[in-house]
C-alpha positions in Angstrom: -16.1 11.4 33.0 -14.6 9.1 30.4 -15.8 5.5 30.6 -13.2 4.1 28.3 -13.6 1.5 25.6 -15.0 -1.3 27.8 -17.4 1.1 29.5 -18.6 2.3 26.2 -19.2 -1.2 24.9 -21.2 -2.1 28.1 -23.4 1.1 27.6 -24.0 0.2 23.9 -24.9 -3.3 24.8 -27.4 -2.1 27.5 -29.0 0.4 25.0 -29.3 -2.4 22.4 -30.9 -4.7 25.0 -33.3 -2.0 26.1 -34.3 -1.3 22.5 -34.9 -5.0 21.8 -37.0 -5.2 25.0 -39.2 -2.3 23.7 -39.5 -3.7 20.2 -43.2 -4.3 19.4 -44.4 -7.8 18.3 -47.1 -8.9 15.9 -50.5 -9.1 17.6 -51.2 -12.3 15.6 -48.0 -14.4 15.5 -45.9 -12.6 18.2 -42.9 -12.2 16.0 -40.9 -9.1 16.8 -41.2 -6.3 14.2 -38.3 -5.5 11.9 -36.8 -2.0 12.2 -38.6 -0.9 9.0 -42.0 -2.2 10.3 -41.4 -0.6 13.7 -40.7 2.8 12.1 -43.8 2.4 10.0 -45.8 1.6 13.1 -44.5 4.7 14.9 -45.7 6.9 12.0 -49.2 5.5 11.7 -51.9 6.6 14.2 -54.2 3.6 13.3 -51.7 0.8 13.0 -53.1 -2.8 12.8 -50.2 -4.2 15.0 -49.5 -6.9 12.5 -46.1 -7.9 11.1 -45.5 -7.8 7.3 -46.3 -11.5 6.9 -49.6 -11.3 8.8 -50.8 -8.1 7.2 -52.2 -9.7 4.0 -54.1 -12.2 6.1 -55.5 -9.3 8.2 -56.5 -7.4 5.1 -58.3 -10.4 3.7 -60.0 -11.1 7.1 -61.3 -7.5 7.3 -62.5 -7.5 3.7 -64.3 -10.8 4.3 -65.9 -9.5 7.5 -67.0 -6.3 5.7 -68.5 -8.4 2.9 -70.3 -10.6 5.5 -71.7 -7.5 7.2 -72.9 -6.1 3.9 -74.6 -9.4 3.0 -76.3 -9.6 6.4 -77.6 -6.0 6.0 -78.9 -6.7 2.5 -80.6 -9.9 3.7 -82.2 -8.1 6.6 -83.4 -5.3 4.3 -84.8 -7.9 1.9 -86.6 -9.7 4.7 -88.2 -6.4 5.8 -89.2 -5.6 2.3 -90.7 -9.0 1.8 -92.6 -8.7 5.1 -93.9 -5.3 4.0 -94.9 -6.5 0.6 -96.7 -9.7 1.9 -98.7 -8.2 4.7 -101.7 -6.9 2.7 -103.0 -10.3 1.7 -102.4 -12.4 4.8 -105.4 -13.5 6.9 -105.6 -12.9 10.6 
């Protein structure tokens, strides 16, 4: 069955609307992904769900959080070592 030119245009418009409805958005700023970013997201199994503009901020945040975790672990280890080293001379 041939839809004709008008029917074909209606079908294309519906397909385009459906594609735009499915287009993912950034988890941080809610901006819809570009076609390039969407294709990149589809390839990656561990995508961060951030747009190209928010990605640097996400990378900075993750690096800062990792540094804070490392610092907290080092401080905890230092506290344990200090407690171990100081126990022998403390009075009861």
